C-alpha positions in Angstrom: 154.0 14.5 -73.6 154.8 14.7 -77.3 154.9 10.9 -77.5 151.5 10.7 -75.8 150.0 13.2 -78.3 151.4 11.2 -81.2 149.9 8.0 -79.7 146.5 9.7 -79.3 146.6 11.0 -82.9 147.4 7.5 -84.2 144.6 6.0 -82.1 142.1 8.7 -83.4 143.2 7.9 -87.0 142.6 4.2 -86.4 139.2 4.9 -85.0 138.3 7.1 -87.9 139.4 4.4 -90.3 137.3 1.8 -88.5 134.3 4.1 -88.7 134.8 4.5 -92.5 134.5 0.8 -92.9 130.9 1.0 -91.7 130.0 4.7 -92.3 131.0 6.7 -95.3 130.6 10.3 -96.5 130.7 11.8 -93.1 127.9 9.7 -91.6 125.5 8.6 -94.4 124.8 4.9 -93.9 126.0 2.4 -96.5 123.3 0.2 -98.0 120.2 0.5 -100.1 117.7 3.2 -99.0 117.0 4.3 -95.5 117.1 1.7 -92.6 113.8 0.0 -92.4 112.0 -3.0 -90.8 112.1 -4.7 -94.1 115.9 -4.9 -94.0 115.6 -6.7 -90.7 112.9 -9.0 -92.0 114.9 -10.2 -95.0 118.0 -10.9 -92.8 115.9 -13.0 -90.4 114.0 -14.8 -93.1 117.1 -15.9 -95.1 119.0 -17.1 -92.0 116.3 -19.3 -90.6 115.1 -20.4 -94.0 118.6 -21.8 -94.6 118.6 -23.6 -91.3 115.0 -24.9 -91.8 116.0 -26.6 -95.0 118.5 -28.7 -93.0 115.8 -30.1 -90.6 115.6 -33.5 -92.3 119.3 -33.9 -93.2 120.4 -32.9 -89.7 118.3 -35.5 -88.0 119.9 -38.2 -90.3 123.5 -37.0 -89.8 122.9 -36.7 -86.0 121.9 -40.3 -85.6 124.6 -41.5 -88.0 127.3 -39.6 -86.1 126.1 -40.6 -82.6 124.3 -43.9 -83.0 124.7 -45.0 -79.4 123.9 -41.8 -77.5 121.9 -39.8 -80.0 119.6 -38.0 -77.6 122.3 -37.3 -75.0 124.7 -35.8 -77.6 121.9 -33.8 -79.2 121.1 -32.4 -75.7 124.7 -31.6 -75.0 125.3 -29.9 -78.3 122.2 -27.6 -78.0 122.9 -27.1 -74.3 126.4 -25.8 -74.9 125.1 -23.6 -77.7 122.3 -22.2 -75.5 124.6 -21.5 -72.5 127.1 -19.7 -74.7 124.4 -17.6 -76.2 123.1 -16.7 -72.7 126.6 -15.7 -71.6 127.5 -13.6 -74.8 124.2 -11.8 -75.5 124.7 -8.9 -73.1 128.2 -8.2 -74.3 127.3 -8.3 -78.0 124.4 -6.1 -77.3 126.6 -3.6 -75.4 129.2 -3.6 -78.1 126.6 -3.0 -80.8 125.6 0.2 -79.0 129.2 1.4 -79.6 130.1 -0.1 -83.0 126.7 -0.1 -84.6 124.2 -2.8 -85.6 125.3 -3.6 -89.1 128.8 -5.0 -88.2 127.2 -7.2 -85.5 124.5 -8.4 -87.8 127.2 -9.5 -90.2 129.1 -11.2 -87.4 126.2 -13.1 -85.9 124.8 -14.3 -89.2 128.2 -15.4 -90.5 129.2 -17.4 -87.4 125.6 -18.8 -86.9 125.6 -20.1 -90.5 129.3 -21.2 -90.6 128.5 -24.8 -89.6 126.1 -25.4 -92.6 128.6 -26.5 -95.3 130.5 -28.7 -92.7 127.5 -31.0 -92.5 128.7 -32.9 -95.6 132.5 -32.1 -95.2 132.9 -33.4 -91.6 129.9 -34.2 -89.4 132.1 -34.1 -86.2 133.3 -30.6 -87.0 129.8 -29.7 -88.0 128.4 -30.4 -84.5 131.5 -29.0 -82.8 131.1 -25.7 -84.6 127.4 -25.6 -83.9 128.1 -25.8 -80.2 130.7 -23.0 -80.4 128.6 -20.8 -82.7 126.4 -20.2 -79.7 128.7 -17.3 -78.8 127.3 -15.4 -81.8 123.9 -17.0 -82.1 122.1 -13.9 -80.9 120.8 -12.5 -84.2 117.4 -11.8 -82.8 118.8 -9.5 -80.1 120.7 -7.4 -82.7 117.6 -7.4 -85.0 115.3 -6.2 -82.2 117.9 -3.4 -81.4 118.0 -2.5 -85.1 114.2 -2.2 -85.3 114.2 -0.2 -82.0 116.6 2.3 -83.6 114.4 3.1 -86.6 110.8 2.9 -85.1 108.8 5.1 -82.7 107.6 3.5 -79.5 104.0 3.2 -80.7 105.2 1.5 -83.9 107.5 -1.0 -82.2 105.0 -3.8 -81.3 103.8 -4.0 -84.9 107.4 -4.1 -86.2 108.3 -6.8 -83.8 105.2 -8.7 -84.8 106.3 -8.5 -88.4 109.8 -9.8 -87.6 108.4 -12.7 -85.5 105.8 -13.6 -88.2 108.6 -13.7 -90.8 110.6 -16.0 -88.5 107.6 -18.3 -88.2 107.0 -18.2 -92.0 110.6 -19.3 -92.7 110.4 -22.3 -90.3 106.9 -23.3 -91.5 107.9 -23.4 -95.2 111.5 -24.5 -95.3 111.5 -27.9 -93.6 108.9 -29.2 -96.1 110.9 -27.9 -99.0 114.1 -29.4 -97.5 112.4 -32.8 -97.0 111.1 -32.8 -100.6 114.5 -31.9 -102.1 116.3 -34.5 -99.8 114.0 -37.3 -101.1 114.1 -36.2 -104.7 117.8 -35.1 -105.1 119.7 -36.1 -101.9 121.0 -34.4 -98.8 124.0 -32.9 -100.6 121.8 -30.6 -102.8 120.0 -29.4 -99.7 123.2 -28.5 -97.9 124.5 -26.7 -101.0 121.2 -24.7 -101.3 121.3 -23.8 -97.6 124.9 -22.7 -97.9 124.0 -20.5 -100.9 121.1 -18.9 -99.0 123.3 -18.2 -96.0 125.9 -16.6 -98.3 123.1 -14.5 -99.9 122.1 -13.3 -96.5 125.7 -12.3 -95.7 126.0 -10.4 -99.1 122.6 -8.7 -98.4 123.9 -7.4 -95.1 127.1 -6.2 -96.7 125.5 -4.5 -99.7 121.9 -3.6 -98.9 121.5 -3.1 -95.1 122.1 0.4 -93.9 123.5 1.2 -90.4 120.5 2.0 -88.1 122.3 3.5 -85.1 122.9 7.2 -85.7 126.4 8.5 -84.8 124.9 10.9 -82.3 123.3 8.1 -80.3 126.6 6.3 -79.8 129.1 7.0 -76.9 131.3 10.1 -77.5 134.2 7.9 -78.3 134.5 4.5 -79.8 137.1 3.8 -77.2 134.5 4.1 -74.5 134.9 1.2 -72.1 132.1 -1.4 -71.8 131.3 -1.9 -68.1 131.0 -5.3 -66.6 127.4 -4.5 -65.5 126.5 -4.2 -69.2 128.2 -7.4 -70.2 127.2 -9.5 -67.1 124.7 -12.1 -68.2 123.7 -12.8 -64.5 123.0 -9.1 -63.7 119.3 -9.4 -64.5 119.0 -12.6 -62.6 120.4 -11.1 -59.4 117.5 -8.5 -59.4 114.8 -11.2 -59.4 114.3 -11.4 -55.7 113.8 -7.6 -55.2 110.0 -7.9 -55.6 107.7 -10.8 -54.8 105.6 -10.4 -57.9 108.6 -10.4 -60.2 110.0 -13.4 -58.3 106.8 -15.4 -58.9 106.7 -14.5 -62.6 110.4 -15.5 -63.0 109.9 -18.8 -61.2 106.8 -19.5 -63.4 108.8 -18.7 -66.6 111.8 -20.9 -65.5 109.7 -24.0 -64.6 107.6 -23.7 -67.8 110.2 -22.7 -70.3 112.8 -25.3 -69.1 110.9 -28.2 -70.6 109.9 -26.2 -73.6 113.5 -25.4 -74.5 114.4 -29.1 -74.1 111.5 -30.1 -76.2 112.6 -27.8 -79.1 116.0 -29.4 -79.2 115.0 -33.1 -79.3 111.3 -33.4 -80.3 111.8 -33.8 -84.1 114.5 -36.3 -83.6 112.2 -38.1 -81.2 109.4 -38.1 -83.8 111.8 -39.5 -86.5 113.6 -42.1 -84.5 111.2 -43.4 -81.9 107.7 -42.6 -83.3 109.0 -43.4 -86.8 107.7 -40.4 -88.6 109.0 -40.1 -92.1 111.0 -37.0 -93.2 107.9 -35.7 -95.1 105.7 -36.3 -92.1 108.1 -34.4 -89.7 108.1 -31.5 -92.2 104.3 -31.5 -92.4 104.1 -31.6 -88.6 106.3 -28.6 -88.3 104.2 -26.7 -90.8 100.8 -27.6 -89.2 101.8 -26.9 -85.6 103.6 -23.7 -86.7 100.5 -22.3 -88.5 98.2 -23.3 -85.5 100.6 -21.6 -83.0 100.6 -18.4 -85.1 96.8 -18.4 -85.0 96.8 -19.2 -81.3 99.2 -16.2 -80.6 97.2 -13.8 -82.7 93.5 -14.6 -82.8 93.0 -16.8 -79.8 95.3 -14.9 -77.5 93.5 -11.6 -78.2 90.1 -13.2 -77.5 91.3 -14.8 -74.2 93.0 -11.7 -73.0 89.8 -9.7 -73.4 87.4 -12.3 -72.0 89.3 -13.9 -69.1 92.2 -11.6 -68.4 96.0 -11.9 -68.3 96.4 -14.2 -65.3 93.7 -16.7 -66.4 95.2 -16.8 -69.9 98.6 -17.7 -68.4 97.0 -20.5 -66.3 95.1 -21.8 -69.3 98.3 -21.9 -71.4 100.1 -23.7 -68.6 97.2 -26.2 -68.4 97.5 -26.9 -72.2 101.3 -27.3 -71.8 100.9 -29.9 -69.1 98.4 -31.9 -71.2 100.6 -31.6 -74.3 103.8 -32.8 -72.4 101.9 -35.7 -70.7 100.5 -36.7 -74.1 103.9 -36.7 -75.7 105.3 -38.7 -72.8 102.7 -41.5 -72.9 101.9 -41.4 -76.6 103.3 -44.1 -78.8 101.1 -43.8 -81.9 101.5 -41.2 -84.6 97.9 -39.9 -84.3 98.6 -39.1 -80.6 101.5 -36.9 -81.6 99.3 -35.0 -84.1 96.6 -34.5 -81.4 99.2 -33.3 -78.8 100.7 -31.0 -81.5 97.4 -29.2 -81.7 97.4 -28.8 -77.9 101.0 -27.6 -78.1 99.9 -24.8 -80.4 97.4 -23.6 -77.7 100.1 -23.7 -75.0 102.1 -21.2 -77.0 99.9 -18.4 -75.6 101.6 -18.6 -72.2 104.7 -16.5 -72.6 103.0 -13.6 -74.6 100.5 -13.4 -71.8 103.3 -13.3 -69.2 105.1 -10.6 -71.2 101.8 -8.6 -71.3 101.2 -8.8 -67.6 104.7 -7.6 -66.9 104.4 -4.8 -69.5 101.1 -3.6 -68.0 102.3 -3.4 -64.5 105.8 -1.8 -65.0 106.7 1.9 -65.5 107.7 2.7 -69.1 111.3 3.5 -68.0 111.5 0.1 -66.2 110.2 -2.1 -69.0 113.7 -3.1 -70.1 114.8 -4.0 -66.5 111.8 -6.3 -65.7 111.5 -7.8 -69.2 115.3 -8.3 -69.2 115.0 -10.4 -66.1 112.5 -12.7 -67.8 114.5 -12.9 -71.0 117.6 -13.8 -68.9 115.7 -16.7 -67.4 114.6 -17.9 -70.9 118.2 -17.6 -72.1 119.4 -19.8 -69.2 116.7 -22.3 -70.0 117.9 -22.5 -73.6 121.1 -23.9 -72.3 119.8 -26.1 -69.4 116.7 -27.5 -71.1 118.3 -29.4 -74.0 121.0 -30.8 -71.7 118.4 -32.0 -69.2 116.3 -33.7 -71.8 119.3 -35.5 -73.3 120.4 -36.6 -69.8 116.9 -38.0 -69.0 116.7 -39.9 -72.3 120.0 -41.4 -71.4 119.0 -42.3 -67.8 115.9 -44.1 -69.1 117.9 -45.9 -71.8 115.9 -44.4 -74.7 118.8 -45.1 -77.1 118.7 -46.5 -80.6 121.2 -49.2 -81.4 120.1 -50.1 -84.9 122.6 -49.4 -87.6 120.2 -47.4 -89.8 117.9 -45.1 -87.8 116.0 -44.2 -90.9 114.6 -47.7 -91.6 110.9 -47.4 -91.8 108.8 -49.7 -89.7 111.8 -50.7 -87.5 111.2 -50.7 -83.8 113.7 -48.8 -81.5 116.0 -51.2 -79.9 116.2 -50.1 -76.3 119.2 -50.9 -74.2 117.0 -52.6 -71.6 113.5 -53.4 -72.9 112.2 -54.3 -69.4 112.8 -50.9 -67.9 110.4 -47.9 -67.6 111.2 -46.7 -71.1 109.2 -49.6 -72.6 106.2 -48.3 -70.7 106.9 -44.6 -71.0 108.1 -43.8 -74.5 109.1 -40.2 -73.7 110.3 -39.9 -70.0 111.7 -36.3 -70.4 108.2 -35.1 -71.5 106.7 -36.4 -68.2 109.5 -34.7 -66.2 108.5 -31.6 -68.2 104.9 -32.0 -67.3 105.7 -32.2 -63.6 107.8 -29.0 -63.9 105.0 -27.1 -65.6 102.6 -28.4 -62.9 104.8 -26.7 -60.3 104.9 -23.6 -62.6 101.0 -23.6 -62.6 100.9 -23.8 -58.8 103.3 -20.8 -58.5 101.4 -18.8 -61.2 98.2 -19.1 -59.0 99.8 -16.6 -56.6 100.7 -14.0 -59.3 98.4 -10.9 -58.7 96.3 -9.9 -61.7 97.0 -6.2 -61.1 100.0 -5.1 -59.0 99.9 -1.4 -59.6 103.0 0.5 -58.4 104.1 -2.5 -56.3 106.0 -3.9 -59.3 108.0 -0.7 -59.5 110.0 -0.6 -56.3 112.6 2.1 -55.9 115.3 -0.7 -55.8 114.9 -0.9 -59.6 115.8 2.8 -60.0 119.4 2.3 -59.1 119.8 -0.2 -61.9 118.0 1.9 -64.5 121.2 3.5 -65.8 122.8 0.1 -66.4 119.6 -1.1 -68.2 119.3 2.1 -70.3 122.9 1.9 -71.4 121.6 -0.7 -73.9 118.4 1.2 -74.3 117.3 -0.5 -77.5 117.9 -4.1 -76.7 115.5 -4.3 -73.7 112.7 -3.1 -75.9 113.4 -6.2 -78.0 113.4 -8.5 -75.1 109.7 -8.1 -74.5 109.1 -8.9 -78.1 110.7 -12.3 -77.8 107.4 -13.3 -76.3 105.9 -13.0 -79.7 108.2 -15.6 -81.2 106.3 -18.6 -82.4 106.2 -22.1 -81.0 108.9 -23.5 -83.2 111.6 -21.0 -82.1 115.1 -22.4 -82.9 113.7 -25.8 -83.5 115.9 -26.5 -86.5 119.0 -24.7 -85.5 
């Protein structure tokens, strides 16, 4: 018995020491000032600004590293990263409920940005580390939990909007800056600058960000076990079939977001290597479509929701997405890409409208459960979509075999110029259009108002598991506010 008591005392001392690393003076948070949304905004801006700078250099390095199977390897890299993020997100969220947000903000930002300096040191290691960094590429989840800790429920949507707008602003501005610096001073300077900004972000978290999760809101002991239900990434997916309305919504999300996730991973490479956009033009394209998508998700979305309702807004957004993907698939001229980009901005209204219809028809204490299902579907698509696009490009022999993919005016040298790829420049986009068409047909059966039918008693038995990570589910609904260019440069 005496030996057991000594072990417990040593364990308690170790736990107290670990706490003091993050919390000092008996519970006052380290950092500058009180925890605020602005701390979260700075963390997100710096991380994605650093990655946005690398948009142009990354496209060049990707083609130079994998000249024979560029699109396939790009899809596999992003696919592995997306699947690892999907698998790890629930566990990291549950652990942040125990250990606090600050330590996991530091962890996710550090490992997400770790590949940046490797771009010039070793391209092979760079892409390998990008794939593996998916385990920690869940900064948004921790940020939304951080914001939920420090805001009242009525303030939360505004706070999430500010975080999402900051994310959009970082990706709208940084690719253009990176492209200019790359042309003027070379890719090496851009990589050094991106590395410096990533280090600044890590230092900001260490020095300035206070812990947001109060000690009294954590489990009684830091040794509290994490249940498998909390860490199981498939837990939300298994609940999908319990209600017909939720099932219809989840199928709609899967069929529409699968091509969208694949498009994010490969589209800028496609513009650069097949359509022959210059680096500056790609950066301008990102900026213009990003600004238009922000306008669509704010001004246009509000008008449509008031005038034609939730369901019709979803159907309209899916219609725009079909048109956009078909245009990308058949388009071979630069002006076609610009026109389709404007349509793509309008298609970005779909997921916020889906998130709104779910929020409107679910009980307040079940928001996290239902929104978590949809977010789980999106996370799965982030892994499957890029791999699917890369594989379809490979199947249709859309591969570049020229030695320098950056030569202006050069035509892509297809492996077999007589096959379908000579007629259809972008086969994956047409596959995506067919997928979204099926999504549109499913969405026709979603009821506009489901009332209590969306709140079956079956959810109640899961509510404890959902509430164990009570802050993260609130953030999952906010992911619908993320702009069109989500993760496009990462």
